[in-house]
N, C-alpha and C positions, 0 to 999 in steps of 0.2 A: 476263107473270106465269107463275109455275110453282107448282103446288099439290103438296104433299108429304104423304103419309099413311103413317105407320109402323104396323107390326104385328109380332107375334111375341114380344112381351114376356111375362113370366110369372114364376112362383116356381119356382126350381130349387135343388138342393143343390150345395154346393161340389164341383168336379170335373166337373160336368155340362156339357153343351153346349146352346147356344141359337142359333137363326138369326133375326135381325131382317130385315125387308123394308121397303122404302120405295118406294111406288108414286108415280110422278111423272105429272102431267098438265098441260096447258096448252101453253106454248111447247115446241118440240122439245127434250125433256130430254137427248137425246144430245149436244147442244151444250154442256152444262153439266158442270163438275166437281162432284163430289158428295162429301159428307162426313158423318161421324157425330160427334156431340158427346154428352156426358153431364153430368148434374148430380146430385150426391149431396146428401142433406139437409144444409143448413147450409154447403154449399160452392159455389164459383163453377162455372159451366159450363166444361167443359174439352174441348178437341179430342181425339178418339179416333183417327179414321182418315179418309183422303181418297183419292179416285181421280180421275185426270184424265179429261177427256171421251173421250179415245181408249181409256182403260182400260189404257194401257201402264204408267203410273207410279202407285205407291201410296205413302202416307205414314202413319206410325203413331206414336201416343204410345208412349214407350219402354216403359212398364209393360205394354203389351198385345202387343208384338212377339212373334211366335212362337205366340201364343194366338188372336188375332183375325185375320180375313181379310176385307177389303172386296173386293167384286166388283160388276159391273154386267151387266145383260142389257138392252141397248137395244131389242131386239125387244119386250120386255115393259115397257119404260120403268121398270125396277125396279133398285134398288140393294140389295145384301145386306150384312149384317155377320154372318159366322160367328164365333161366340164359343165357344171350347173351354177346357177346364180353368178354368172360372169360379171366382172367389174371392169371398168376402163383400165385399171392397173394390170389386168391380165393381158392386155394388148402386147403382142410379141410375135416373133417367129418361133415356132415350136419345132423342136428337133427330137427325133427318135434315136435311141442309142442302144448298143448291145455290148455285152462283155461276158466272158466266162465266169467272172467273179461277181458276186452280189455286192461286194464292197467297192470294187473298182468301177462298177457300172454307175455308181453315184458320183464319182469324182473324175476319173479319166477313162471313160469307155473306149474300147478298141475300135468300134465301128459307129459311124454316124450316117444319118440320112441327110437329105438336102434341105429339109425344113418346109414348113407350111405356115402361112401368115394367118394370124388370128387378130382381128381388130374388133374391139368392143367400144361402141359409142355410148356416150352418156345421155 
């Protein structure tokens, strides 16, 4: 089992930056690929970004490429999502996820956090 706890959400203005954190505990989190998803009101949850267990490879939703950066610090068992140039359409609950597979983590991850709200005002 892996437990995931997100933090760092909040209310910001368009153009601002925000960094989300996801603290992992339980089984050795460094063995897991990690991802961020988001769900806006009235919409389905969507994949945002993922990083492999090695940290070498990253994957992004097309609309956040160049603005968001996923990273990990396995010494702290923490994954980050740096979000720059935020837009109102980025408003959503952001979820951290983990899976043993770099492929599954983008689609059906085994472990989920509870989510953190990000609201971007125009």
